[in-house]
C-alpha positions in Angstrom: 109.9 98.5 89.2 107.6 100.4 91.5 107.8 104.2 92.0 109.2 103.9 95.5 111.9 101.5 94.4 113.0 104.0 91.7 113.2 106.7 94.4 115.3 104.5 96.7 117.6 103.4 93.9 118.0 107.0 92.7 118.7 108.1 96.3 121.5 105.5 96.5 123.1 106.6 93.3 122.8 110.2 94.3 124.6 109.5 97.5 127.5 108.0 95.5 127.6 111.0 93.2 127.5 113.4 96.2 130.3 111.5 98.0 132.5 111.6 94.9 132.0 115.3 94.4 132.9 116.0 98.0 136.0 113.9 97.7 136.9 115.8 94.5 136.3 119.0 96.3 138.8 118.1 99.1 141.4 117.0 96.6 141.0 120.2 94.6 141.3 122.3 97.8 144.5 120.5 98.8 146.1 121.5 95.5 145.2 125.2 95.9 142.4 127.5 95.1 139.7 125.4 93.2 137.5 126.9 90.6 133.9 127.8 91.6 132.3 125.0 89.7 134.3 122.4 91.8 133.3 124.1 95.1 129.6 124.2 94.1 129.5 120.8 92.4 128.2 118.9 95.5 125.1 121.2 95.9 122.8 119.8 93.1 123.1 116.1 94.3 122.7 117.3 97.9 119.4 119.1 97.1 118.2 116.0 95.2 119.1 113.9 98.2 117.2 116.2 100.4 114.0 115.8 98.4 114.3 112.0 97.9 115.2 111.6 101.6 112.2 113.6 102.7 109.9 111.6 100.4 111.2 108.3 101.9 110.9 109.7 105.4 107.2 110.6 104.8 106.3 107.3 103.1 105.6 105.2 106.3 103.3 107.9 107.7 101.3 108.3 104.5 101.0 104.5 104.2 99.6 104.1 107.7 97.1 106.9 107.1 96.0 105.4 103.7 95.6 101.9 105.3 93.6 103.4 108.2 91.3 105.3 105.7 90.7 102.0 103.8 89.6 100.2 106.9 87.7 103.1 108.4 89.9 103.6 111.4 91.1 107.2 110.9 93.0 108.7 113.8 91.3 111.7 115.4 
């Protein structure tokens, strides 16, 4: 599998983990004061989603620039 495909698949799984931790957070808050680790549990997947999402956002722009460089049509 190509590197980009790994990033996309990881991003999908991270979104599932993030959603599950947010749901668990709401359930824990409904039952009373949750422990700190439950409150902060969504943050690690959220930061990983940020980085993988930014990477996927930039991919089309770098691909166009790379293709233009190969053909000699660099934008000015």
